C-alpha positions, 0 to 999 in steps of 0.5 A: 263778151256779147255782141251787139250790132246798134243801128242808130240815127246819129247828127246830123241833124241834130234832133233827140233821137240822133242825140240819144244815139250818139250817148249810146254809142259813146257809152258802149265804147266808153264801157267795153263791156260789149262787143259793139258794131254800128250802123248810122241809119240817118237818110237825111242830112238836114231837118228839112229833108226829113219825111221827104222822098229823094233819089239819093234816100233810096241808094243810101237805104239799099246801102245800108240793107247791104251793110245789114245783110252782110253784118247779119250773115257774118256774125251772130250777134246777141243784141240787135238795137234799132231806133224805128219810126212811129210816123209816116212812111218811115214807120212802114220802112222800119217795120219792113227792116224789122222783118229782114232782121228776123230772118237771121236773128230771133225775136227776143234778141231784137231791141226797139228804141222808139223816141217819137210817136204816131201810130194812134194816127192809124187806129182806124186802119186794121191793115196797117195795125196787123202789120205793125203787130205782126213786126213787132211780135216777140221783141223788146220794146224801149218806150221813154215812159209808161204814158206812151204805152198808148200809142200802141192802143191798136197794136197787139204788143202782148207778146212782146217785152216792153221796158221803159227808159227815160232819156238822160243827158249830160250833167253840167257844171252849176253856177250861181243864178241871178233871179233879179229879173225874168229871164226867158228862154225859148231853145228848140229846131224852128218849127212853128209847132214847137211853140215859136210864135206862142213865145213872141205873143207871150213876149207881146203881153209881158211888154204891155204890162210894163214886166221887165224882162228878156227873151232869148230864142235859140235854133236852127230852122229854114230862113223863112221861119227866121225871116218871119221871126225877126219880122215879128220882133220887130213888128210887135216892138219888142227888139229891146226885150226879145233877142234870136241868138241863131244856133248854139252848140256846146259851151255857147248852149251851156252859156245860154242855159246859164244866163237864164232862168225861165224855159218856155216850151209851148209845143204842139209838135205831134211826134213830141214825146220826151224832150231832150232840151227839157231835161237839159233846162232841168240840168241848169236849174230852169223853171219849165214851162211846156205843154202836155204833149207827149210825156211832157207831164211826167218830166215837168210835175207841179213843184218844178214847173207848169204844164198845160193843156192850151191856151198856151199864150194867156196861161204862160203870161198870167204865171209869169206875171206871178212870179215876177211878183214872187221871185222866191218861187223861181229860185225854190222851184230852180234848186228843186228842178236840179233835184229832179234831174239828178235823181232822175236824168243823168247820162249816167243813170240812163245808162244804167238802165239801158244796160240793164235792159240788154242784160250787159 
């Protein structure tokens, strides 16, 4: 039986990489086809701490290095899996970790699974490009979509094996959905660049055109953002249409998805790659509206939803008003969304693809 060391980001905090890490850990434990050791590489306990320096993080980092060293000295691993960052100081820290691991494990046994992007920002920094090229030379790179390979345009990965493995999410129990009224949903961590306040502007336009709709906003964020959100809902006279529901998990989150028929996600978030929340929306048959950030256009094609490069407020509003007058299109796209999810994005499909990459 092969032996694997999996250096994962696990919740908390809850974000795409940590959720996929939890899925992978559960899948490996359930399959029992590889002898797995796990280390949680998360340094932050909540979203607001990410990319912030603290003494506590430095202590945790050295503790992680000690645990990695002990594992590598005591076990001959066939697979060492890591989810490095492609953005900010974390990308440099993770690249150093990979160089450290290479002292004990041959490059072809190292698997790097990228869940964000950002290397393109360093395209004019020759020193950093050489540093990343050296770190990733000869390893196995797992990307979420072929379109994300563009992020490595100035990094030499010619001697690395590159695999593509889209994310997957749990397949829910599907119940009959109501298409009589426009029910919009925005569900995300409450970060302004995710398009939170664009949603308010969209709703403002819909109300001014006398569209009968409801919009639910779900997520967790800093209190300043929440206060600003509630203030805008009141000041724009949207209290009878827009409802902030706070954070929802597990059964409550599933119910929220079931109660809505259109998902709006006008994200400009620079690290956005392959949002799990879009896969969740598809799994419940929601028609998705989003941006062309990262690999989102690879997820949302014209048959199941809409993606736009810019001018989200006017374009989303216009199309939603069109769908309000053609609700049969919402129902048709909803059914196609379910089919797209079942073909490509279930957890079983994700597990089969990544196990094949691991050759287990």
